[in-house]
C-alpha positions, 0 to 999 in steps of 0.5 A: 341802333344809333346815335346820340346827340353829340355833334363835334362839340355842339349837340343837336339839342343846343343846335335846336335851342339856337335855331329852332326846330322849324328852321332846319326842318326837324321835329323832335316829337316823332311827328310828321312836319308839314311842308309843301302840302305835308303828307297830302299832295305836295312833294316832300320826303318825311324822314324818320331818323336817329339823332345826329345821323345825317350830314350837315348839308345833306337835306339841303343838298337833296332839295337843291338837286331835286327841288324836294324838301325833306322834313326829318323827325327823330326817334331814340330806339328801335322799340320807339320806331316800331311802336310809332308805326305799329298802329299805322304809318302816320305819314313817314316816307323813309325810316331807318330801322336796324337789321333785326327790325327790318325783319320784324317790320317786313314780316308784320307788313309794315314795310313795302318792297323797294323798286331797285330800278329806282335805286341805281346807286345800289351799285355803290355798295360793297359786295358784302352789303348787296344782300343780307340774311335779315333781308334776302335780296334786299327786298325791303332795305338798303344799308345806311351804316353798319356799327358795333356796340362796345365800351366808351370810357374816360382814360383818366378814370381807368386805374393804372391805364387799364383798358376795360376790355370785358363786358364784366365792367358794365354788367357784373362789377361794382368797380365804376358804381354810379359812373357807368351807363347802359343802353336802354335798347332791350334786345341789344342789352340782353344779347350782350349779356348773353355774349358776356356769359359765353353764349351766342347773341341768338337763341338764348335759353330761358334759364340764361334769360333769367340769369341775365335778368337777375345779374342786371337787377344786381348791377342796377344800383351801380348804374347811373342811367339806362340811356337812350343812345346819348352815352357820349354826352354822358361821357363828355359831361363827366356824368359817367366814366364808362358807357355802353355805346356805338363805335361811331358815337364815341368816334365823334366824341374823340374827334371833337375832343382831340382823341386824348381824353376818351377811348373805345374798346370792343370787349374780348368776348365779342359784340353785337353787330348792327346795320341801320337801313333805309326803308320805305314804310307801308303807306308812305305818301311820297313813294317816288321821292322816297326812292329818289332820297334813298338813291341820293343817300347812296351816292358816293359824294353824298355818302362821303359828307354823311360819313365825315360827319357821323363817323360810322362804318359805311357800307358804301364803297364809293363813299369809303374810297373818298374818305381819308386814311385816318378814317379807313384805318381807325380801329374805333370805327373798324375794330380788329379782325380777331374781335369782329370774328367773335361778333354776330348780328342779332336775328329777329326771333319772333314777336313773342321773344321781342316782347319778352325782352321788353318785359325783362327790361321793364322788370329790371328798370322797375327793380 
């Protein structure tokens, strides 16, 4: 559930404008770029990833180490990822779904089981990430990052130095009318509204879903944009003053701007925890190289380079150990324990419930 397009003062969009997508092996269309035979007989890893969610030299480093090129295509939401592969794998070898979608896609037989013998760097993972309730035994996924949603904001726009530490400012208040943006990921948005209303992010009653829908329809005139995970760009450009975003994205923005103009808070009601994962989709044409690429991403030094760039919390103990204290002790990247204690992972509750969330968001968007 990651990642917008802000990259330490230069966005992926502007980078592509300067160099051209083909020059750095990136496709924005969500298709599979051909390289050395593409999805045919040539060796290549076709990687379907969130934007700005890789180290600046990671793909080249892997090619140098193995001789295997990586072609990376970008998606903006888990819903988009799921829709792209629902009718069959068009040739991707490694994808990065979030925890709930790992469950959903594995149940739909859209993921193939991993061969742990080909991923020895699993030993680099922190103990709490070596298993997962959403993927028991890590049969289908390896953790890439973990992350939390919260509120990114422009300090100068907050009256009297206020910290917007409640979801109310985004979901149920006109205070920042037309200067706020919400995430367009349907399940995450609805679950956070339930959290604001005092309920778990899971098992939301139908009556509360109706309440959430009406609340967001009332709020919609005040919303500048339902963004596709580029909230930090909207903050940086001045289009909005307050935004629903991931902690790592706002950490990137704060790092680029020197940390004085912007800040991030996890609201007092608690939040939604996510974990983005590395998976091999069913029908992947280059399975051995896909395993090798996943194993490389879990290497300590490779993980450090990725973490330095994207600034999301890493589940990789070897990579974290190599990071400076300014990362390890950053409260934006690692929110306080009392807030995390009130936060939860979202669980996949079946295709019918997932479709219901999408339908609710469609009605809100059309209102």
